[in-house]
C-alpha positions as CSV (number, residue, x, y, z in Angstrom):
1,X,-23.9,11.9,74.4
2,X,-23.2,14.7,72.0
3,X,-23.7,18.2,73.1
4,X,-26.6,19.5,71.0
5,X,-26.8,22.9,72.6
6,X,-30.0,24.7,73.3
7,X,-31.7,23.0,70.4
8,X,-31.3,19.5,71.8
9,X,-35.0,18.9,72.2
10,X,-35.8,20.0,68.7
11,X,-33.0,17.9,67.2
12,X,-33.9,14.8,69.1
13,X,-37.6,15.1,68.3
14,X,-36.8,15.7,64.6
15,X,-34.7,12.5,64.6
16,X,-37.4,10.6,66.4
17,X,-40.1,11.7,64.0
18,X,-37.9,10.9,61.0
19,X,-37.1,7.4,62.3
20,X,-40.8,6.8,63.0
21,X,-41.8,7.9,59.5
22,X,-39.1,5.7,58.0
23,X,-40.2,2.8,60.1
24,X,-43.8,3.4,58.9
25,X,-42.8,3.5,55.3
26,X,-40.8,0.2,55.7
27,X,-43.8,-1.4,57.4
28,X,-46.2,-0.1,54.7
29,X,-43.9,-1.3,51.9
30,X,-43.7,-4.8,53.4
31,X,-47.4,-5.0,54.0
32,X,-48.2,-3.9,50.4
33,X,-45.7,-6.4,49.0
34,X,-47.3,-9.2,50.8
35,X,-50.8,-8.2,49.6
36,X,-49.7,-7.8,46.0
37,X,-47.8,-11.1,46.0
38,X,-50.9,-12.9,47.4
39,X,-53.1,-11.3,44.7
40,X,-50.5,-12.3,42.0
41,X,-50.4,-15.9,43.3
42,X,-54.2,-16.1,43.3
43,X,-54.5,-14.7,39.8
44,X,-51.8,-17.1,38.5
45,X,-53.6,-20.0,40.1
46,X,-57.0,-19.0,38.7
47,X,-55.8,-18.3,35.2
48,X,-52.8,-20.6,35.0
């Protein structure tokens, strides 16, 4: 492992928080995409 010096805990926790936030954004984007696609399909079926 790299030597992060005396700030190792802060650096690792910052990376962890960043990865968690990115993962949450990816999950939210995929969930929103599925919802919008389902609404679009329902609208097209009802009005098509």
